[in-house]
C-alpha positions in Angstrom: 42.3 204.0 -10.0 42.8 206.7 -12.4 42.2 210.3 -11.4 41.6 213.3 -14.1 42.4 216.6 -12.8 40.7 219.5 -14.7 41.9 222.9 -15.0 39.4 224.8 -17.2 37.9 228.1 -17.5 34.8 227.5 -20.0 34.8 224.0 -19.9 36.9 222.9 -22.8 39.2 220.8 -20.9 36.4 219.5 -18.5 34.7 218.0 -21.9 37.9 216.4 -22.7 37.9 215.0 -19.8 34.6 213.5 -19.9 35.4 212.5 -23.6 38.4 210.4 -22.8 36.8 208.7 -19.5 35.4 206.0 -21.3 38.6 204.9 -23.1 40.2 204.6 -19.8 37.3 202.6 -18.6 37.6 200.2 -21.5 41.3 199.6 -20.3 40.1 198.7 -17.1 40.2 201.6 -14.9 38.0 202.9 -12.5 38.1 207.0 -13.1 37.2 209.9 -11.1 37.1 213.3 -12.6 38.0 216.2 -10.3 36.7 219.5 -11.3 37.9 221.6 -8.3 40.6 219.6 -7.5 42.9 219.6 -4.3 46.4 218.1 -3.6 44.4 215.8 -1.0 42.7 214.5 -3.9 45.8 213.2 -5.4 47.7 212.5 -2.1 44.9 211.4 0.0 44.0 208.0 -1.7 46.2 205.6 -3.9 46.6 207.3 -7.3 48.1 204.7 -9.6 47.6 206.9 -12.4 46.5 210.6 -13.0 46.0 212.6 -16.5 45.8 216.4 -16.2 43.4 218.3 -18.9 44.5 221.4 -18.3 43.5 224.9 -20.3 45.6 228.1 -20.4 44.1 231.6 -19.1 45.3 235.0 -19.6 48.6 235.4 -20.0 49.8 231.6 -19.7 47.8 231.4 -16.4 46.7 228.3 -14.5 42.9 228.6 -14.4 41.2 229.6 -11.2 39.9 225.9 -10.1 43.1 224.4 -10.4 45.0 227.0 -8.7 44.8 225.9 -5.1 46.0 222.6 -6.2 49.0 224.1 -7.7 49.9 226.3 -4.9 49.7 223.7 -2.4 51.9 221.3 -4.6 54.2 224.2 -5.0 54.0 225.4 -1.1 53.8 221.6 0.4 56.2 220.1 -1.6 54.8 216.5 -1.1 57.4 214.5 -3.2 55.5 212.6 -5.6 57.8 209.8 -7.1 55.4 207.0 -7.2 52.9 209.1 -9.5 52.8 208.5 -13.3 50.8 210.8 -15.2 50.0 212.2 -18.5 49.1 215.7 -19.4 46.6 217.2 -22.3 47.5 220.9 -22.3 45.2 223.1 -24.3 46.1 226.5 -25.4 45.8 229.1 -28.3 49.0 229.6 -30.5 48.0 233.3 -31.2 49.2 233.8 -27.8 52.7 233.2 -28.8 55.0 232.5 -26.1 52.5 232.0 -23.3 50.8 229.1 -25.7 50.0 226.4 -23.2 51.6 228.0 -20.4 49.3 226.7 -17.3 50.0 223.1 -18.9 53.9 223.5 -19.0 53.8 225.5 -15.5 51.8 222.4 -14.1 54.0 219.8 -15.9 57.3 221.6 -14.3 55.7 221.5 -10.7 54.9 217.7 -11.3 58.4 217.0 -12.4 59.8 218.8 -9.5 58.1 216.6 -7.1 59.7 213.3 -8.8 56.4 212.5 -10.6 57.2 210.6 -14.1 55.3 211.6 -16.7 54.7 208.9 -19.2 55.3 209.9 -23.1 55.0 213.5 -24.5 52.9 216.1 -23.3 49.8 216.9 -25.7 49.5 220.5 -26.7 46.1 221.2 -28.2 46.1 224.5 -30.6 42.7 226.2 -30.8 43.8 227.7 -33.6 44.2 224.2 -35.5 41.7 222.3 -33.5 38.1 223.3 -33.2 37.1 220.6 -31.1 39.8 219.8 -28.6 38.5 216.2 -27.9 39.1 215.5 -32.1 43.2 215.6 -30.7 42.5 214.1 -27.4 41.0 210.9 -28.0 43.5 209.4 -30.4 46.3 210.5 -28.3 45.0 208.8 -25.2 44.1 205.6 -27.2 48.0 205.7 -28.4 49.1 206.9 -25.0 47.2 203.6 -23.2 48.6 201.6 -26.1 52.0 202.6 -26.2 52.6 203.3 -22.5 50.9 199.7 -21.6 48.6 201.2 -19.5 45.6 198.6 -19.8 44.8 196.6 -16.7 42.0 194.7 -17.8 
């Protein structure tokens, strides 16, 4: 089971999640997308692999729909040594230092719980890429390939 957790304000990160879902299905995964994820969605049932699609709001903030998840992760410290994950962060480099801030924060939180990020974090810049999935799709294809994530 691959779980995709979405943090979005205007639907961009959700769009990315929906666009990459078929690539994981082709690789043999059953895929669930969580638009308003809770920590229970991650820890309550077996998660073989997770992908986080997170846009950044305000001054590097985590979007409202993902905030309860991030807070619970921080406060409950569940410890996630068996979790393997990937992270796609959406941002706008015109915001300078807070570019992809939410994705970077979440990455640090997950790492702090012992989770293992597979490969590099993808940071998509709205200044360079009009349609985020143009960057996300090839990245996911390569991620599945290089991390040998095919189960089919």
